[in-house]
C-alpha positions as CSV (number, residue, x, y, z in Angstrom):
1,X,5.8,0.4,-3.6
2,X,7.3,-0.4,-0.3
3,X,10.3,0.4,2.0
4,X,12.5,-2.2,3.5
5,X,11.3,-2.8,7.1
6,X,14.3,-1.6,8.9
7,X,13.9,-0.2,12.5
8,X,14.1,3.5,12.7
9,X,13.4,3.8,9.0
10,X,9.8,2.7,8.6
11,X,6.5,3.6,10.3
12,X,8.3,6.1,12.6
13,X,5.0,7.8,13.4
14,X,4.0,4.7,15.4
15,X,6.9,5.5,17.8
16,X,6.1,6.0,20.6
17,X,4.2,4.0,21.9
18,X,5.7,1.3,19.6
19,X,9.4,0.8,19.6
20,X,11.4,1.1,16.4
21,X,11.7,-2.7,16.2
22,X,7.9,-3.1,16.8
23,X,7.2,-0.6,14.2
24,X,9.4,-2.5,11.7
25,X,7.6,-5.6,12.6
26,X,4.2,-4.0,11.8
27,X,5.6,-2.7,8.5
28,X,6.9,-6.1,7.6
29,X,3.4,-7.6,8.3
30,X,1.7,-4.9,6.3
31,X,3.9,-5.7,3.3
32,X,3.2,-9.4,3.7
33,X,-0.6,-8.9,3.7
34,X,-0.4,-6.6,0.8
35,X,1.7,-8.8,-1.3
36,X,-0.5,-11.8,-0.4
37,X,-3.4,-10.0,-2.0
38,X,-1.4,-9.1,-5.0
39,X,-0.1,-12.6,-5.5
40,X,-3.6,-14.0,-5.2
41,X,-4.6,-11.5,-8.1
42,X,-1.9,-13.0,-10.3
43,X,-3.4,-16.5,-9.8
44,X,-6.9,-15.8,-10.6
45,X,-8.2,-18.0,-13.4
46,X,-8.8,-16.5,-16.8
47,X,-12.6,-16.7,-16.6
48,X,-12.3,-13.9,-13.9
49,X,-11.9,-11.7,-16.9
50,X,-8.3,-10.6,-16.5
51,X,-5.3,-11.6,-18.6
52,X,-1.9,-12.2,-17.1
53,X,-1.0,-9.9,-14.3
54,X,2.6,-8.9,-13.7
55,X,3.4,-8.3,-9.9
56,X,6.3,-6.0,-9.3
57,X,7.7,-4.7,-5.9
58,X,9.3,-1.3,-6.3
59,X,11.6,-1.3,-3.3
60,X,13.4,1.3,-1.3
61,X,16.1,-0.9,0.3
62,X,17.4,-4.3,0.0
63,X,15.7,-7.7,-0.3
64,X,16.0,-9.9,2.8
65,X,14.3,-12.7,4.8
66,X,11.3,-10.4,5.4
67,X,10.3,-10.8,1.8
68,X,8.6,-14.2,2.0
69,X,7.1,-14.6,-1.5
70,X,8.7,-14.7,-4.9
71,X,8.2,-11.5,-6.8
72,X,9.9,-9.4,-9.3
73,X,11.8,-6.5,-7.5
74,X,13.0,-3.3,-9.0
75,X,14.7,-0.5,-7.0
76,X,13.1,2.9,-6.3
77,X,15.0,5.8,-7.9
78,X,16.6,8.4,-5.7
79,X,14.8,11.7,-5.0
80,X,11.5,13.0,-3.4
81,X,8.7,10.5,-3.1
82,X,6.7,12.0,-5.9
83,X,9.7,11.5,-8.2
84,X,9.9,7.9,-7.2
85,X,6.2,7.4,-7.7
86,X,6.5,8.8,-11.3
87,X,9.5,6.6,-12.0
88,X,7.6,3.5,-11.0
89,X,5.0,4.1,-13.7
90,X,7.8,5.1,-16.2
91,X,9.4,1.6,-15.6
92,X,6.4,-0.3,-17.0
93,X,4.3,-0.5,-20.1
94,X,0.6,-1.2,-20.5
95,X,-2.1,-0.6,-17.8
96,X,-0.5,-0.3,-14.4
97,X,-1.9,-0.2,-10.9
98,X,0.3,1.2,-8.1
99,X,-0.4,0.6,-4.5
100,X,1.6,1.1,-1.2
101,X,2.3,-0.8,1.9
102,X,0.1,1.2,4.1
103,X,-3.2,-0.6,3.5
104,X,-2.9,-4.2,4.5
105,X,-6.6,-4.5,4.6
106,X,-6.7,-4.3,0.8
107,X,-8.5,-7.3,-0.9
108,X,-7.7,-9.2,-4.1
109,X,-11.3,-8.4,-5.2
110,X,-10.7,-4.7,-4.8
111,X,-7.5,-4.9,-6.8
112,X,-9.2,-7.0,-9.4
113,X,-11.9,-4.5,-9.8
114,X,-9.3,-1.8,-10.3
115,X,-7.6,-3.8,-13.0
116,X,-10.9,-4.5,-14.7
117,X,-11.5,-0.8,-15.0
118,X,-8.1,-0.3,-16.7
119,X,-8.5,-3.1,-19.2
120,X,-12.0,-2.6,-20.5
121,X,-13.4,-5.9,-19.1
122,X,-15.8,-4.4,-16.4
123,X,-18.1,-6.8,-14.8
124,X,-20.4,-4.5,-12.8
125,X,-22.0,-1.2,-12.9
126,X,-19.2,0.4,-10.8
127,X,-16.7,-0.3,-13.6
128,X,-16.3,2.2,-16.4
129,X,-15.1,0.7,-19.7
130,X,-14.0,4.3,-20.7
131,X,-11.7,4.6,-17.7
132,X,-8.3,6.2,-18.3
133,X,-7.3,6.1,-14.6
134,X,-8.4,4.7,-11.3
135,X,-8.0,6.7,-8.1
136,X,-8.1,5.3,-4.5
137,X,-8.6,8.1,-2.0
138,X,-7.2,7.6,1.5
139,X,-8.9,8.8,4.7
140,X,-6.0,11.1,5.6
141,X,-6.4,13.1,2.4
142,X,-3.7,11.2,0.4
143,X,-4.3,8.2,-2.0
144,X,-3.7,4.5,-1.5
145,X,-3.9,3.4,-5.2
146,X,-3.5,5.0,-8.6
147,X,-3.9,3.2,-11.8
148,X,-3.2,4.5,-15.3
149,X,-4.2,2.8,-18.6
150,X,-1.1,4.5,-20.2
151,X,1.5,4.9,-17.5
152,X,3.1,8.4,-17.5
153,X,5.2,9.5,-14.6
154,X,4.7,13.1,-15.5
155,X,1.2,12.9,-14.0
156,X,2.7,12.5,-10.5
157,X,5.9,14.5,-10.6
158,X,5.4,17.9,-9.0
159,X,2.4,16.8,-6.8
160,X,3.6,17.2,-3.2
161,X,3.1,14.0,-1.1
162,X,2.3,13.6,2.6
163,X,0.0,16.6,2.7
164,X,-3.7,16.9,3.7
165,X,-4.6,17.8,0.1
166,X,-2.2,15.4,-1.7
167,X,-5.2,13.3,-3.0
168,X,-7.2,16.2,-4.2
169,X,-4.2,17.7,-6.0
170,X,-3.3,14.3,-7.6
171,X,-6.9,13.9,-8.7
172,X,-6.9,17.4,-10.2
173,X,-3.7,16.6,-12.1
174,X,-5.4,13.6,-13.7
175,X,-8.4,15.8,-14.6
176,X,-6.3,18.6,-16.0
177,X,-4.8,15.9,-18.3
178,X,-8.2,15.1,-19.6
179,X,-8.3,11.6,-18.1
180,X,-11.6,9.9,-17.3
181,X,-11.1,8.7,-13.7
182,X,-12.9,6.0,-11.8
183,X,-12.9,6.3,-8.0
184,X,-12.1,3.3,-5.8
185,X,-13.4,2.9,-2.3
186,X,-11.8,5.1,0.4
187,X,-9.2,3.2,2.6
188,X,-7.4,4.1,5.8
189,X,-3.6,4.3,5.7
190,X,-1.6,3.1,8.6
191,X,0.3,6.0,9.8
192,X,-0.4,6.3,13.5
193,X,-1.1,3.9,16.4
194,X,-4.9,4.7,16.0
195,X,-4.7,3.8,12.4
196,X,-2.9,0.5,13.2
197,X,-5.6,-0.5,15.7
198,X,-8.4,0.4,13.3
199,X,-7.0,-1.4,10.3
200,X,-6.3,-4.4,12.5
201,X,-9.9,-4.6,13.4
202,X,-10.9,-4.3,9.7
203,X,-8.8,-7.3,8.7
204,X,-8.5,-9.3,12.0
205,X,-7.1,-12.5,10.4
206,X,-4.1,-11.0,8.6
207,X,-0.5,-10.9,9.7
208,X,-0.8,-7.3,10.3
209,X,-3.6,-7.6,12.8
210,X,-1.7,-10.5,14.5
211,X,1.4,-8.2,14.8
212,X,-0.5,-5.3,16.2
213,X,-2.4,-7.4,18.7
214,X,0.8,-9.0,19.9
215,X,2.5,-5.8,20.5
216,X,-0.5,-4.3,22.2
217,X,-0.7,-7.3,24.5
218,X,3.0,-7.2,25.3
219,X,2.7,-3.5,26.2
220,X,-0.3,-4.2,28.5
221,X,1.5,-7.1,30.3
222,X,2.5,-6.3,34.0
223,X,6.2,-6.1,34.6
224,X,7.6,-8.0,37.6
225,X,10.4,-6.3,39.5
226,X,12.6,-8.3,41.7
227,X,13.8,-6.8,45.0
228,X,17.4,-6.0,45.3
229,X,19.6,-8.7,46.7
230,X,20.2,-8.3,50.4
231,X,17.1,-6.3,51.1
């Protein structure tokens, strides 16, 4: 689930100190790192325990040069974000794992573990073969990943997003539906400049970290001012 990285439309909470163009560059890098982890998941060998994985980008906006990997793209529907999230699940069949573009530190191993839980091929004690859903809490009170063995958009519609209790309310919705939920590790979303710096430190070799460091270095560089002509 991602939004086209257009200046002024994405990562607006990074501005200031980032400019809208810099915030869009950070968003583009976050999408690139996230998709890289997803694509690696689709290429895991069968002995890893997973069958074929279908990678889909549910996009708000248009495909452009910023999308550097071949991937199936379907458009987001109109409406509030919780409506668009629900529609993303309704657009697929079979076990589905939905993640956003705000956690570029996500790893292929973490995604694989979540998929294992949804397909009854667990490989460790943290994976429950009786899992109906996986839930990845975010540090800001939301969630960064949600997986459903049987996709049903009704489980998301009506749950307010971008609230401090969004994650708790979504988790309650799953429990009220009688689903057995496995919890994924808590990750930090990139919403603010402090988040960007922290996540860049967590995954220092990714495109996201490179973009953040470059922007921070540019902002710290001294500015040379030429004297006026004739003075």
